[in-house]
PDB file of N, CA, C and O in Angstrom, chain B, residues numbered from 101:
ATOM      1  N   MET B 101    -112.673  99.834  39.116  1.00  0.00           N
ATOM      2  CA  MET B 101    -113.591 100.695  39.834  1.00  0.00           C
ATOM      3  C   MET B 101    -114.622  99.834  40.574  1.00  0.00           C
ATOM      4  O   MET B 101    -115.226  98.939  39.982  1.00  0.00           O
ATOM      5  N   ASN B 102    -114.816 100.099  41.836  1.00  0.00           N
ATOM      6  CA  ASN B 102    -115.838  99.401  42.622  1.00  0.00           C
ATOM      7  C   ASN B 102    -117.070 100.272  42.759  1.00  0.00           C
ATOM      8  O   ASN B 102    -116.968 101.488  42.924  1.00  0.00           O
ATOM      9  N   LEU B 103    -118.206  99.661  42.691  1.00  0.00           N
ATOM     10  CA  LEU B 103    -119.477 100.354  42.894  1.00  0.00           C
ATOM     11  C   LEU B 103    -120.055  99.928  44.231  1.00  0.00           C
ATOM     12  O   LEU B 103    -119.913  98.773  44.631  1.00  0.00           O
ATOM     13  N   ILE B 104    -120.695 100.838  44.913  1.00  0.00           N
ATOM     14  CA  ILE B 104    -121.335 100.521  46.185  1.00  0.00           C
ATOM     15  C   ILE B 104    -122.837 100.602  45.993  1.00  0.00           C
ATOM     16  O   ILE B 104    -123.365 101.610  45.525  1.00  0.00           O
ATOM     17  N   PHE B 105    -123.513  99.530  46.362  1.00  0.00           N
ATOM     18  CA  PHE B 105    -124.963  99.472  46.267  1.00  0.00           C
ATOM     19  C   PHE B 105    -125.552  99.447  47.660  1.00  0.00           C
ATOM     20  O   PHE B 105    -124.946  98.898  48.580  1.00  0.00           O
ATOM     21  N   ARG B 106    -126.708 100.027  47.826  1.00  0.00           N
ATOM     22  CA  ARG B 106    -127.425  99.974  49.092  1.00  0.00           C
ATOM     23  C   ARG B 106    -128.750  99.260  48.838  1.00  0.00           C
ATOM     24  O   ARG B 106    -129.621  99.767  48.132  1.00  0.00           O
ATOM     25  N   PHE B 107    -128.881  98.091  49.418  1.00  0.00           N
ATOM     26  CA  PHE B 107    -130.137  97.362  49.291  1.00  0.00           C
ATOM     27  C   PHE B 107    -131.164  97.999  50.226  1.00  0.00           C
ATOM     28  O   PHE B 107    -130.871  98.264  51.392  1.00  0.00           O
ATOM     29  N   ILE B 108    -132.358  98.240  49.709  1.00  0.00           N
ATOM     30  CA  ILE B 108    -133.422  98.780  50.551  1.00  0.00           C
ATOM     31  C   ILE B 108    -134.579  97.792  50.685  1.00  0.00           C
ATOM     32  O   ILE B 108    -135.462  97.972  51.523  1.00  0.00           O
ATOM     33  N   ALA B 109    -134.569  96.754  49.860  1.00  0.00           N
ATOM     34  CA  ALA B 109    -135.594  95.719  49.976  1.00  0.00           C
ATOM     35  C   ALA B 109    -135.143  94.472  49.230  1.00  0.00           C
ATOM     36  O   ALA B 109    -134.482  94.550  48.194  1.00  0.00           O
ATOM     37  N   VAL B 110    -135.512  93.335  49.773  1.00  0.00           N
ATOM     38  CA  VAL B 110    -135.218  92.047  49.149  1.00  0.00           C
ATOM     39  C   VAL B 110    -136.455  91.177  49.303  1.00  0.00           C
ATOM     40  O   VAL B 110    -137.040  91.105  50.384  1.00  0.00           O
ATOM     41  N   ILE B 111    -136.852  90.516  48.221  1.00  0.00           N
ATOM     42  CA  ILE B 111    -137.982  89.591  48.262  1.00  0.00           C
ATOM     43  C   ILE B 111    -137.454  88.199  47.951  1.00  0.00           C
ATOM     44  O   ILE B 111    -136.681  88.015  47.010  1.00  0.00           O
ATOM     45  N   ALA B 112    -137.873  87.226  48.741  1.00  0.00           N
ATOM     46  CA  ALA B 112    -137.417  85.845  48.538  1.00  0.00           C
ATOM     47  C   ALA B 112    -138.609  84.900  48.560  1.00  0.00           C
ATOM     48  O   ALA B 112    -139.562  85.092  49.315  1.00  0.00           O
ATOM     49  N   TYR B 113    -138.538  83.886  47.726  1.00  0.00           N
ATOM     50  CA  TYR B 113    -139.553  82.829  47.715  1.00  0.00           C
ATOM     51  C   TYR B 113    -138.967  81.616  48.415  1.00  0.00           C
ATOM     52  O   TYR B 113    -137.885  81.148  48.059  1.00  0.00           O
ATOM     53  N   ILE B 114    -139.674  81.113  49.402  1.00  0.00           N
ATOM     54  CA  ILE B 114    -139.244  79.932  50.144  1.00  0.00           C
ATOM     55  C   ILE B 114    -139.923  78.716  49.517  1.00  0.00           C
ATOM     56  O   ILE B 114    -141.150  78.616  49.512  1.00  0.00           O
ATOM     57  N   GLN B 115    -139.122  77.798  48.993  1.00  0.00           N
ATOM     58  CA  GLN B 115    -139.647  76.607  48.324  1.00  0.00           C
ATOM     59  C   GLN B 115    -140.456  75.750  49.293  1.00  0.00           C
ATOM     60  O   GLN B 115    -140.119  75.662  50.474  1.00  0.00           O
ATOM     61  N   PRO B 116    -141.512  75.122  48.805  1.00  0.00           N
ATOM     62  CA  PRO B 116    -142.296  74.245  49.680  1.00  0.00           C
ATOM     63  C   PRO B 116    -141.499  72.993  50.055  1.00  0.00           C
ATOM     64  O   PRO B 116    -140.663  72.508  49.292  1.00  0.00           O
ATOM     65  N   THR B 117    -141.785  72.497  51.238  1.00  0.00           N
ATOM     66  CA  THR B 117    -141.206  71.226  51.675  1.00  0.00           C
ATOM     67  C   THR B 117    -142.354  70.239  51.829  1.00  0.00           C
ATOM     68  O   THR B 117    -143.519  70.606  51.671  1.00  0.00           O
ATOM     69  N   ILE B 118    -142.037  69.020  52.130  1.00  0.00           N
ATOM     70  CA  ILE B 118    -143.077  67.995  52.280  1.00  0.00           C
ATOM     71  C   ILE B 118    -144.045  68.410  53.385  1.00  0.00           C
ATOM     72  O   ILE B 118    -143.633  68.675  54.515  1.00  0.00           O
ATOM     73  N   GLY B 119    -145.310  68.463  53.057  1.00  0.00           N
ATOM     74  CA  GLY B 119    -146.326  68.815  54.036  1.00  0.00           C
ATOM     75  C   GLY B 119    -146.537  70.311  54.231  1.00  0.00           C
ATOM     76  O   GLY B 119    -147.295  70.715  55.113  1.00  0.00           O
ATOM     77  N   SER B 120    -145.878  71.141  53.421  1.00  0.00           N
ATOM     78  CA  SER B 120    -146.070  72.582  53.574  1.00  0.00           C
ATOM     79  C   SER B 120    -146.207  73.231  52.195  1.00  0.00           C
ATOM     80  O   SER B 120    -146.009  72.589  51.164  1.00  0.00           O
ATOM     81  N   ILE B 121    -146.542  74.490  52.205  1.00  0.00           N
ATOM     82  CA  ILE B 121    -146.645  75.242  50.956  1.00  0.00           C
ATOM     83  C   ILE B 121    -145.507  76.254  50.898  1.00  0.00           C
ATOM     84  O   ILE B 121    -144.948  76.625  51.929  1.00  0.00           O
ATOM     85  N   GLY B 122    -145.172  76.692  49.713  1.00  0.00           N
ATOM     86  CA  GLY B 122    -144.167  77.734  49.569  1.00  0.00           C
ATOM     87  C   GLY B 122    -144.759  79.077  49.969  1.00  0.00           C
ATOM     88  O   GLY B 122    -145.978  79.251  49.990  1.00  0.00           O
ATOM     89  N   HIS B 123    -143.888  80.019  50.285  1.00  0.00           N
ATOM     90  CA  HIS B 123    -144.366  81.354  50.619  1.00  0.00           C
ATOM     91  C   HIS B 123    -143.281  82.395  50.400  1.00  0.00           C
ATOM     92  O   HIS B 123    -142.117  82.068  50.167  1.00  0.00           O
ATOM     93  N   TYR B 124    -143.679  83.633  50.480  1.00  0.00           N
ATOM     94  CA  TYR B 124    -142.766  84.748  50.258  1.00  0.00           C
ATOM     95  C   TYR B 124    -142.410  85.440  51.567  1.00  0.00           C
ATOM     96  O   TYR B 124    -143.221  85.511  52.491  1.00  0.00           O
ATOM     97  N   VAL B 125    -141.191  85.945  51.626  1.00  0.00           N
ATOM     98  CA  VAL B 125    -140.766  86.827  52.704  1.00  0.00           C
ATOM     99  C   VAL B 125    -140.095  88.039  52.064  1.00  0.00           C
ATOM    100  O   VAL B 125    -139.558  87.952  50.959  1.00  0.00           O
ATOM    101  N   SER B 126    -140.129  89.152  52.756  1.00  0.00           N
ATOM    102  CA  SER B 126    -139.426  90.337  52.265  1.00  0.00           C
ATOM    103  C   SER B 126    -138.705  91.006  53.425  1.00  0.00           C
ATOM    104  O   SER B 126    -139.179  91.014  54.561  1.00  0.00           O
ATOM    105  N   TYR B 127    -137.562  91.556  53.108  1.00  0.00           N
ATOM    106  CA  TYR B 127    -136.785  92.342  54.052  1.00  0.00           C
ATOM    107  C   TYR B 127    -136.811  93.775  53.534  1.00  0.00           C
ATOM    108  O   TYR B 127    -136.467  94.033  52.381  1.00  0.00           O
ATOM    109  N   VAL B 128    -137.222  94.703  54.396  1.00  0.00           N
ATOM    110  CA  VAL B 128    -137.376  96.093  53.993  1.00  0.00           C
ATOM    111  C   VAL B 128    -136.549  96.965  54.927  1.00  0.00           C
ATOM    112  O   VAL B 128    -136.672  96.877  56.149  1.00  0.00           O
ATOM    113  N   TYR B 129    -135.704  97.808  54.337  1.00  0.00           N
ATOM    114  CA  TYR B 129    -134.896  98.733  55.126  1.00  0.00           C
ATOM    115  C   TYR B 129    -135.679 100.020  55.353  1.00  0.00           C
ATOM    116  O   TYR B 129    -136.178 100.623  54.403  1.00  0.00           O
ATOM    117  N   ARG B 130    -135.785 100.432  56.591  1.00  0.00           N
ATOM    118  CA  ARG B 130    -136.515 101.646  56.942  1.00  0.00           C
ATOM    119  C   ARG B 130    -135.547 102.806  57.182  1.00  0.00           C
ATOM    120  O   ARG B 130    -134.382 102.591  57.514  1.00  0.00           O
ATOM    121  N   ALA B 131    -136.028 104.008  57.016  1.00  0.00           N
ATOM    122  CA  ALA B 131    -135.205 105.208  57.209  1.00  0.00           C
ATOM    123  C   ALA B 131    -134.697 105.324  58.644  1.00  0.00           C
ATOM    124  O   ALA B 131    -133.748 106.063  58.908  1.00  0.00           O
ATOM    125  N   THR B 132    -135.313 104.608  59.557  1.00  0.00           N
ATOM    126  CA  THR B 132    -134.876 104.617  60.956  1.00  0.00           C
ATOM    127  C   THR B 132    -133.580 103.836  61.164  1.00  0.00           C
ATOM    128  O   THR B 132    -132.987 103.884  62.242  1.00  0.00           O
ATOM    129  N   GLY B 133    -133.142 103.115  60.123  1.00  0.00           N
ATOM    130  CA  GLY B 133    -131.911 102.334  60.221  1.00  0.00           C
ATOM    131  C   GLY B 133    -132.130 100.887  60.586  1.00  0.00           C
ATOM    132  O   GLY B 133    -131.166 100.151  60.795  1.00  0.00           O
ATOM    133  N   PHE B 134    -133.372 100.461  60.668  1.00  0.00           N
ATOM    134  CA  PHE B 134    -133.687  99.077  61.007  1.00  0.00           C
ATOM    135  C   PHE B 134    -134.246  98.342  59.795  1.00  0.00           C
ATOM    136  O   PHE B 134    -134.828  98.947  58.894  1.00  0.00           O
ATOM    137  N   TRP B 135    -134.059  97.042  59.792  1.00  0.00           N
ATOM    138  CA  TRP B 135    -134.655  96.166  58.787  1.00  0.00           C
ATOM    139  C   TRP B 135    -135.903  95.539  59.377  1.00  0.00           C
ATOM    140  O   TRP B 135    -135.980  95.302  60.583  1.00  0.00           O
ATOM    141  N   GLU B 136    -136.884  95.271  58.517  1.00  0.00           N
ATOM    142  CA  GLU B 136    -138.089  94.567  58.921  1.00  0.00           C
ATOM    143  C   GLU B 136    -138.239  93.320  58.075  1.00  0.00           C
ATOM    144  O   GLU B 136    -137.966  93.332  56.875  1.00  0.00           O
ATOM    145  N   LEU B 137    -138.674  92.249  58.708  1.00  0.00           N
ATOM    146  CA  LEU B 137    -138.952  91.004  58.007  1.00  0.00           C
ATOM    147  C   LEU B 137    -140.462  90.847  57.920  1.00  0.00           C
ATOM    148  O   LEU B 137    -141.142  90.768  58.943  1.00  0.00           O
ATOM    149  N   HIS B 138    -140.983  90.803  56.712  1.00  0.00           N
ATOM    150  CA  HIS B 138    -142.406  90.589  56.468  1.00  0.00           C
ATOM    151  C   HIS B 138    -142.563  89.181  55.894  1.00  0.00           C
ATOM    152  O   HIS B 138    -141.894  88.819  54.926  1.00  0.00           O
ATOM    153  N   ASP B 139    -143.439  88.402  56.492  1.00  0.00           N
ATOM    154  CA  ASP B 139    -143.646  87.011  56.100  1.00  0.00           C
ATOM    155  C   ASP B 139    -145.132  86.833  55.805  1.00  0.00           C
ATOM    156  O   ASP B 139    -145.967  87.166  56.646  1.00  0.00           O
ATOM    157  N   ASP B 140    -145.478  86.310  54.622  1.00  0.00           N
ATOM    158  CA  ASP B 140    -146.898  86.207  54.266  1.00  0.00           C
ATOM    159  C   ASP B 140    -147.651  85.170  55.112  1.00  0.00           C
ATOM    160  O   ASP B 140    -148.881  85.139  55.087  1.00  0.00           O
ATOM    161  N   ILE B 141    -146.943  84.339  55.845  1.00  0.00           N
ATOM    162  CA  ILE B 141    -147.600  83.380  56.735  1.00  0.00           C
ATOM    163  C   ILE B 141    -147.744  83.967  58.141  1.00  0.00           C
ATOM    164  O   ILE B 141    -148.768  83.775  58.797  1.00  0.00           O
ATOM    165  N   GLY B 142    -146.725  84.674  58.593  1.00  0.00           N
ATOM    166  CA  GLY B 142    -146.770  85.266  59.929  1.00  0.00           C
ATOM    167  C   GLY B 142    -147.532  86.583  59.932  1.00  0.00           C
ATOM    168  O   GLY B 142    -147.602  87.275  58.916  1.00  0.00           O
ATOM    169  N   ARG B 143    -148.095  86.918  61.070  1.00  0.00           N
ATOM    170  CA  ARG B 143    -148.856  88.164  61.192  1.00  0.00           C
ATOM    171  C   ARG B 143    -148.010  89.303  61.760  1.00  0.00           C
ATOM    172  O   ARG B 143    -148.313  90.473  61.524  1.00  0.00           O
ATOM    173  N   LYS B 144    -146.961  88.975  62.501  1.00  0.00           N
ATOM    174  CA  LYS B 144    -146.138  90.000  63.120  1.00  0.00           C
ATOM    175  C   LYS B 144    -144.970  90.369  62.213  1.00  0.00           C
ATOM    176  O   LYS B 144    -144.402  89.518  61.529  1.00  0.00           O
ATOM    177  N   ILE B 145    -144.626  91.640  62.222  1.00  0.00           N
ATOM    178  CA  ILE B 145    -143.448  92.123  61.503  1.00  0.00           C
ATOM    179  C   ILE B 145    -142.279  92.065  62.481  1.00  0.00           C
ATOM    180  O   ILE B 145    -142.355  92.598  63.588  1.00  0.00           O
ATOM    181  N   LYS B 146    -141.204  91.415  62.061  1.00  0.00           N
ATOM    182  CA  LYS B 146    -140.020  91.315  62.908  1.00  0.00           C
ATOM    183  C   LYS B 146    -139.061  92.438  62.536  1.00  0.00           C
ATOM    184  O   LYS B 146    -138.793  92.673  61.358  1.00  0.00           O
ATOM    185  N   ARG B 147    -138.553  93.123  63.542  1.00  0.00           N
ATOM    186  CA  ARG B 147    -137.664  94.261  63.328  1.00  0.00           C
ATOM    187  C   ARG B 147    -136.285  93.938  63.889  1.00  0.00           C
ATOM    188  O   ARG B 147    -136.172  93.395  64.988  1.00  0.00           O
ATOM    189  N   PHE B 148    -135.234  94.271  63.140  1.00  0.00           N
ATOM    190  CA  PHE B 148    -133.877  94.020  63.602  1.00  0.00           C
ATOM    191  C   PHE B 148    -132.922  94.984  62.928  1.00  0.00           C
ATOM    192  O   PHE B 148    -133.257  95.590  61.910  1.00  0.00           O
ATOM    193  N   SER B 149    -131.743  95.125  63.489  1.00  0.00           N
ATOM    194  CA  SER B 149    -130.731  95.985  62.882  1.00  0.00           C
ATOM    195  C   SER B 149    -129.636  95.101  62.313  1.00  0.00           C
ATOM    196  O   SER B 149    -129.241  94.099  62.908  1.00  0.00           O
ATOM    197  N   LEU B 150    -129.164  95.498  61.156  1.00  0.00           N
ATOM    198  CA  LEU B 150    -128.109  94.747  60.480  1.00  0.00           C
ATOM    199  C   LEU B 150    -127.439  95.697  59.506  1.00  0.00           C
ATOM    200  O   LEU B 150    -128.117  96.390  58.748  1.00  0.00           O
ATOM    201  N   PHE B 151    -126.131  95.735  59.519  1.00  0.00           N
ATOM    202  CA  PHE B 151    -125.402  96.601  58.610  1.00  0.00           C
ATOM    203  C   PHE B 151    -124.472  95.732  57.769  1.00  0.00           C
ATOM    204  O   PHE B 151    -123.615  95.027  58.303  1.00  0.00           O
ATOM    205  N   VAL B 152    -124.645  95.788  56.471  1.00  0.00           N
ATOM    206  CA  VAL B 152    -123.848  94.965  55.570  1.00  0.00           C
ATOM    207  C   VAL B 152    -123.367  95.822  54.409  1.00  0.00           C
ATOM    208  O   VAL B 152    -124.164  96.523  53.786  1.00  0.00           O
ATOM    209  N   ASN B 153    -122.110  95.775  54.119  1.00  0.00           N
ATOM    210  CA  ASN B 153    -121.559  96.424  52.930  1.00  0.00           C
ATOM    211  C   ASN B 153    -121.236  95.352  51.904  1.00  0.00           C
ATOM    212  O   ASN B 153    -120.608  94.345  52.233  1.00  0.00           O
ATOM    213  N   ILE B 154    -121.655  95.559  50.676  1.00  0.00           N
ATOM    214  CA  ILE B 154    -121.362  94.619  49.608  1.00  0.00           C
ATOM    215  C   ILE B 154    -120.637  95.386  48.517  1.00  0.00           C
ATOM    216  O   ILE B 154    -121.177  96.347  47.967  1.00  0.00           O
ATOM    217  N   LEU B 155    -119.435  94.974  48.204  1.00  0.00           N
ATOM    218  CA  LEU B 155    -118.680  95.597  47.128  1.00  0.00           C
ATOM    219  C   LEU B 155    -118.733  94.704  45.901  1.00  0.00           C
ATOM    220  O   LEU B 155    -118.410  93.518  45.971  1.00  0.00           O
ATOM    221  N   ILE B 156    -119.142  95.279  44.775  1.00  0.00           N
ATOM    222  CA  ILE B 156    -119.228  94.535  43.523  1.00  0.00           C
ATOM    223  C   ILE B 156    -118.336  95.227  42.515  1.00  0.00           C
ATOM    224  O   ILE B 156    -118.469  96.427  42.271  1.00  0.00           O
ATOM    225  N   SER B 157    -117.430  94.466  41.932  1.00  0.00           N
ATOM    226  CA  SER B 157    -116.548  95.074  40.943  1.00  0.00           C
ATOM    227  C   SER B 157    -117.310  95.267  39.639  1.00  0.00           C
ATOM    228  O   SER B 157    -118.307  94.589  39.390  1.00  0.00           O
ATOM    229  N   LYS B 158    -116.844  96.188  38.812  1.00  0.00           N
ATOM    230  CA  LYS B 158    -117.501  96.507  37.564  1.00  0.00           C
ATOM    231  C   LYS B 158    -117.579  95.267  36.657  1.00  0.00           C
ATOM    232  O   LYS B 158    -118.546  95.117  35.911  1.00  0.00           O
ATOM    233  N   SER B 159    -116.595  94.394  36.711  1.00  0.00           N
ATOM    234  CA  SER B 159    -116.587  93.194  35.872  1.00  0.00           C
ATOM    235  C   SER B 159    -117.717  92.240  36.251  1.00  0.00           C
ATOM    236  O   SER B 159    -118.156  91.454  35.412  1.00  0.00           O
ATOM    237  N   THR B 160    -118.190  92.287  37.473  1.00  0.00           N
ATOM    238  CA  THR B 160    -119.280  91.425  37.920  1.00  0.00           C
ATOM    239  C   THR B 160    -120.587  91.814  37.261  1.00  0.00           C
ATOM    240  O   THR B 160    -121.466  90.968  37.097  1.00  0.00           O
ATOM    241  N   LEU B 161    -120.735  93.070  36.880  1.00  0.00           N
ATOM    242  CA  LEU B 161    -122.000  93.580  36.346  1.00  0.00           C
ATOM    243  C   LEU B 161    -122.174  93.322  34.849  1.00  0.00           C
ATOM    244  O   LEU B 161    -123.211  93.674  34.288  1.00  0.00           O
ATOM    245  N   LYS B 162    -121.205  92.729  34.206  1.00  0.00           N
ATOM    246  CA  LYS B 162    -121.294  92.478  32.757  1.00  0.00           C
ATOM    247  C   LYS B 162    -122.301  91.408  32.438  1.00  0.00           C
ATOM    248  O   LYS B 162    -122.499  91.076  31.270  1.00  0.00           O
TER     249      LYS B 162
END
C-alpha cells in the first residue's frame, strides 16, 4: 500500500560557512497553489510554483 503525503511547509537550517552565520529558511505552500520561500536573512518573500508528488511505501514508515 502506498501513502500519499502533501507537504504544506518545510523548515531547513542552513549550516554556517567560513565568514558567515547559519540561518533558517522555510517553504510554505499557500492555498493559491504557490510556494513561498521565507529567509530570515532576506526581507523579501520569494513566490514560485512547484508541483511535486512523493510516494512513500508503508515499509518506509517503520
